[in-house]
C-alpha positions as CSV (number, residue, x, y, z in Angstrom):
1,M,8.8,7.8,-9.2
2,I,5.9,5.0,-9.2
3,N,3.2,5.5,-11.7
4,I,-0.2,3.6,-12.0
5,D,1.3,1.2,-14.7
6,T,4.2,0.3,-12.2
7,F,2.1,0.3,-9.4
8,R,-0.6,-2.2,-11.0
9,K,2.2,-4.5,-12.5
10,L,3.7,-4.9,-8.7
11,A,0.5,-5.4,-7.0
12,L,-1.0,-7.8,-9.6
13,S,2.4,-9.9,-9.4
14,F,1.1,-11.2,-5.9
15,E,-0.9,-14.6,-5.9
16,N,-4.6,-14.1,-6.4
17,A,-4.3,-10.3,-6.6
18,I,-7.1,-8.4,-8.3
19,E,-7.8,-4.8,-9.3
20,E,-11.2,-3.4,-8.5
21,P,-12.4,0.2,-8.1
22,H,-13.1,1.6,-4.6
23,F,-14.8,5.2,-4.6
24,E,-12.7,7.4,-6.7
25,K,-9.5,5.2,-6.3
26,T,-8.2,2.1,-7.8
27,S,-7.8,-0.8,-5.1
28,F,-5.9,-4.0,-5.3
29,R,-7.4,-6.8,-3.2
30,V,-6.6,-10.4,-2.2
31,N,-9.3,-12.8,-0.9
32,K,-11.8,-9.7,-1.3
33,K,-9.5,-7.7,1.2
34,I,-8.0,-4.6,0.3
35,F,-4.2,-4.6,0.6
36,A,-3.4,-1.2,-1.4
37,T,-5.0,1.7,-3.1
38,F,-3.8,3.9,-5.8
39,D,-5.1,7.7,-5.5
40,E,-4.4,9.2,-8.8
41,M,-5.7,12.5,-8.2
42,N,-3.2,12.9,-5.1
43,H,-0.6,10.5,-6.5
44,H,-0.3,8.5,-3.3
45,A,-0.6,4.9,-2.2
46,I,-2.5,3.7,1.0
47,L,-1.0,0.3,2.2
48,K,-2.0,-1.9,5.0
49,L,1.0,-2.4,7.2
50,N,1.1,-3.9,10.5
51,E,1.9,-1.8,13.6
52,I,5.6,-2.6,13.5
53,D,6.2,-2.0,9.9
54,Q,4.4,1.1,9.7
55,S,6.4,2.6,12.5
56,V,9.6,1.7,11.0
57,F,8.8,3.1,7.6
58,C,7.2,6.2,9.0
59,A,10.1,7.0,11.2
60,S,12.8,6.3,8.4
61,S,11.1,8.3,5.8
62,E,8.3,10.6,7.5
63,M,7.8,12.7,4.6
64,I,7.4,9.8,2.3
65,F,5.3,7.4,4.4
66,Y,2.8,8.5,7.2
67,P,-0.3,7.1,8.8
68,I,-3.7,8.3,7.7
69,P,-4.7,10.7,10.2
70,N,-7.7,8.9,11.9
71,K,-8.6,5.3,13.3
72,W,-7.7,4.0,10.1
73,G,-4.3,5.1,10.3
74,K,-4.2,3.5,14.0
75,Q,-5.0,0.1,12.2
76,G,-2.0,0.3,10.0
77,W,-3.3,2.1,6.8
78,T,-0.4,4.3,5.7
79,I,0.0,6.8,3.0
80,V,3.0,6.7,0.6
81,E,3.9,9.7,-1.3
82,L,4.7,8.2,-4.9
83,S,6.5,11.0,-6.4
84,K,9.1,10.6,-3.4
85,V,9.4,7.1,-2.6
86,R,12.3,5.2,-4.0
87,P,10.9,2.1,-6.3
88,E,12.8,-0.7,-4.0
89,M,11.4,0.9,-0.8
90,F,7.9,0.7,-2.3
91,E,8.1,-2.9,-3.4
92,D,9.1,-3.7,0.0
93,A,6.3,-1.8,1.6
94,L,3.7,-3.2,-0.7
95,K,4.7,-6.7,-0.5
96,L,4.4,-6.2,3.4
97,S,1.0,-4.8,2.9
98,Y,0.1,-8.0,0.6
99,Q,1.6,-10.3,3.1
100,N,-0.7,-8.7,5.9
101,V,-3.9,-9.2,4.3
102,A,-3.3,-12.5,2.1
103,P,-4.6,-15.7,3.5
104,K,-1.8,-17.5,5.7
105,K,-0.5,-20.6,4.1
106,K,-0.6,-23.8,6.1
């Protein structure tokens, strides 16, 4: 199970990642853009995946990964059930989320 300490450690391990509040959630950002949030009350994460990555994670683990059920979900924002996800799968998804938001290196 992924808890806030593990989530924070992973998210802040990425270059230039910072933690900031986002309404009632904790957000992780790079270059002022959110790549992940942690919802402690519902014990889930929300990640910014691209369309292909979102479809792959959701198809392989639909009880763990699923799009937010609105226009945000169509933009790649994906809910991850932290009590069900395997740590290595979460790490992969979090890395992809970061890469989707981080500035591209030249």
